[in-house]
C-alpha positions in Angstrom: -3.0 11.5 25.8 -3.9 7.5 24.8 -1.0 6.1 23.1 -1.5 2.7 21.1 2.0 1.3 20.6 2.7 -0.7 17.4 5.5 -3.2 17.1 7.5 -1.5 14.9 7.7 1.4 12.8 4.9 0.0 9.6 4.8 2.4 6.4 2.1 1.8 3.9 3.2 3.1 0.3 1.5 3.7 -3.1 1.5 5.9 -6.3 -0.8 6.3 -8.9 -1.5 8.2 -12.1 -3.8 9.4 -14.7 -2.7 7.8 -17.9 1.0 6.6 -17.9 2.4 9.0 -18.3 0.4 11.6 -16.9 -1.0 13.6 -13.5 0.2 11.6 -10.5 0.1 10.9 -7.1 1.9 9.4 -4.3 0.5 8.5 -0.4 2.2 7.2 2.7 1.4 6.2 6.2 4.0 6.3 8.4 2.9 4.6 11.8 5.8 4.6 14.7 6.2 2.3 17.3 5.4 5.2 20.1 1.9 5.2 19.1 2.2 8.2 16.5 1.2 8.2 12.9 1.8 10.3 10.0 0.1 10.6 6.2 2.2 11.9 3.4 1.1 12.7 0.1 1.9 14.6 -2.8 2.3 14.7 -6.6 3.3 15.6 -10.0 1.7 17.2 -13.4 3.5 14.8 -15.7 5.1 11.4 -14.4 4.8 7.9 -14.4 3.2 5.0 -12.3 6.5 3.8 -11.0 8.1 7.1 -10.1 5.0 7.8 -7.9 5.4 3.7 -6.5 9.2 4.9 -5.8 8.5 8.6 -4.2 5.9 7.2 -1.9 8.5 5.0 -0.3 11.1 7.4 -0.6 9.2 9.8 1.0 8.1 7.3 4.1 11.8 6.6 4.9 13.0 10.1 4.0 10.9 11.0 7.0 11.9 8.2 9.4 15.7 9.3 8.8 15.6 10.6 12.5 13.5 7.6 13.7 15.4 4.6 15.0 14.5 0.9 14.8 12.8 -1.9 12.1 10.8 -0.7 9.7 8.4 -3.1 8.2 7.2 -1.3 4.8 4.0 -2.7 2.7 3.5 -1.7 -0.8 1.3 -3.0 -3.7 4.4 -2.7 -6.2 6.7 -5.1 -7.4 8.8 -3.1 -9.1 10.0 -1.3 -6.0 10.0 -4.6 -4.2 12.4 -6.6 -6.4 14.0 -3.4 -7.8 15.3 -2.7 -3.9 15.7 -6.5 -3.1 17.6 -7.4 -6.1 18.0 -5.3 -9.2 19.6 -2.0 -7.9 22.7 -3.6 -6.7 23.5 -5.3 -10.0 22.4 -2.2 -11.6 25.3 0.0 -9.8 27.8 -3.0 -10.8 27.2 -2.1 -14.3 27.2 1.4 -13.8 23.2 2.1 -14.1 22.9 -0.4 -17.0 20.4 -3.1 -17.1 21.4 -6.8 -18.1 20.8 -5.7 -22.2 23.4 -2.7 -21.6 20.5 0.0 -21.7 20.2 3.0 -19.2 18.4 2.0 -16.0 15.0 4.2 -16.2 14.3 6.3 -13.0 18.0 6.0 -11.9 17.4 9.5 -9.8 15.0 7.7 -7.5 16.8 4.4 -7.5 19.7 6.2 -6.3 18.1 8.1 -3.8 16.2 4.9 -2.4 19.4 3.1 -2.0 21.2 5.4 -0.3 18.6 5.8 2.2 18.2 1.7 2.3 22.3 1.8 3.1 22.0 4.3 5.8 19.6 2.9 7.6 21.0 -0.9 7.1 19.2 -3.2 4.5 18.3 -5.5 7.5 16.5 -3.0 9.2 13.6 -2.8 6.4 11.5 -6.0 5.7 9.6 -5.4 2.4 6.1 -6.8 2.2 3.7 -7.2 -0.7 0.0 -6.5 -0.3 -2.3 -6.8 -3.3 -4.1 -4.1 -4.3 -7.5 -3.3 -3.8 -8.7 -6.3 -1.8 -9.7 -4.6 1.4 -6.2 -4.0 3.3 -6.7 -0.9 5.6 -3.5 0.8 5.3 -3.2 0.2 1.4 -6.4 1.3 0.5 -5.8 4.7 2.5 -2.7 5.4 0.3 -4.4 4.4 -2.8 -7.1 7.1 -2.0 -4.3 9.8 -1.2 -2.4 8.7 -4.0 -5.5 8.7 -6.2 -6.6 11.9 -4.5 -3.3 13.8 -5.9 -3.2 12.2 -9.2 -7.0 13.7 -10.2 -5.2 16.8 -8.3 -8.2 17.2 -5.5 -7.5 18.3 -2.1 -6.6 15.2 0.2 -6.8 16.1 4.0 -3.4 13.9 5.9 -3.8 13.0 9.3 -1.2 13.5 11.8 -1.5 12.5 15.4 -2.2 9.4 18.1 -2.6 6.0 16.5 -5.6 5.8 18.8 -7.5 8.2 17.4 -6.4 6.9 13.5 -9.7 5.4 11.6 -7.1 3.2 9.6 -6.4 0.1 11.0 -2.4 -0.3 10.3 -2.2 -3.6 12.0 -4.5 -5.3 9.8 -2.1 -6.7 7.1 -2.4 -10.2 5.2 -0.5 -13.2 6.6 1.3 -13.8 3.3 3.4 -10.8 2.0 5.6 -12.8 -0.5 5.9 -11.3 -3.9 3.9 -13.8 -6.3 6.3 -16.2 -8.0 6.6 -15.6 -11.7 5.6 -18.8 -13.8 5.5 -19.9 -17.9 2.3 -21.9 -17.0 -1.1 -21.0 -18.2 -2.9 -18.7 -15.8 -5.3 -20.6 -13.6 -8.8 -19.2 -13.6 -9.8 -16.6 -11.0 -11.4 -18.0 -8.2 -15.3 -17.0 -8.9 -17.0 -14.6 -6.4 -19.8 -15.5 -4.4 -20.6 -12.0 -3.4 -18.5 -8.7 -2.3 -19.0 -7.7 1.2 -19.0 -3.9 2.3 -19.4 -2.7 5.8 -20.0 1.5 5.9 -20.7 3.1 9.4 -21.0 -0.2 10.9 -23.5 -1.7 8.7 -22.5 -4.7 6.2 -24.1 -5.1 2.7 -23.8 -8.1 0.2 -23.3 -7.2 -3.3 -23.5 -9.2 -7.0 -20.8 -7.6 -8.4 -17.4 -5.5 -7.6 -19.0 -2.5 -9.1 -22.1 -2.2 -6.9 -19.4 -2.6 -4.0 -17.2 0.1 -5.1 -19.9 2.4 -5.6 -20.8 2.2 -2.1 -17.6 2.3 -0.3 -15.9 4.9 -2.6 -14.9 8.0 -0.8 -16.1 6.8 2.6 -14.4 7.3 5.5 -13.4 3.9 7.5 -15.1 1.7 4.6 -14.0 -1.9 4.5 -14.7 -4.2 1.3 -13.7 -7.7 0.2 -14.7 -10.5 -2.0 -16.3 -13.9 -0.4 -15.9 -16.9 -2.2 -18.2 -19.3 -0.3 -21.3 -18.6 2.5 -18.7 -19.6 4.8 -16.5 -17.3 3.9 -18.8 -14.5 4.1 -19.5 -15.3 7.7 -15.6 -15.5 8.5 -15.1 -12.3 7.0 -17.7 -10.7 8.9 -16.4 -12.3 12.0 -13.0 -11.0 11.2 -14.4 -7.3 11.0 -16.5 -7.9 14.2 -19.7 -7.6 12.4 -22.6 -10.1 13.6 -23.4 -11.9 10.3 -27.1 -12.0 10.9 -27.0 -8.1 10.3 -26.2 -9.1 6.6 
């Protein structure tokens, strides 16, 4: 069997709800250094988005209790990252109260999460922020799993050799820092030159995100991204190892 190693255990996790609160789902990908990958997922009939985000990360860390070594967790939830890095320790000192003296929401899950992190060692886990819906393969897949469970539709979960896995979990952004909050006026969003998609190896340019989403939604192995210029289009396609001349 071909084994594809990864430099360290990699986790992607996500949560979703239809209504907040409402039916919810969570998803996780766990790729271990021995070249194996496992998808996890589940749902709840009535929950919140934050509870599902937490459950995805907790489920992955629980799965990894018997696996040694450092872990890199990628999530688009600043609530999860800031909570486990900063807030949870102050909450515990205050008897699970916020700075305003209110009860901490989702205390049961935060206690479970902090226990898992403490048992493994805080230095063994790196938390990385990835922006949602920008084409990061691992993030898109866990969103697909979480969304499927939230919609209460069957989701086929993969478990096996990473070499046969259709999601490139090593394709992650270079910058995974949590965006800094600012009181300054928001900058205008960068205007899109186009939206690119690749389905079954065939690239296509779209004038709107809605058109792009319609093409890639539910398509196995599909890739998509916003470009900001003609040269950016070329760079994205070359990164995907697609000939720009085919566009």
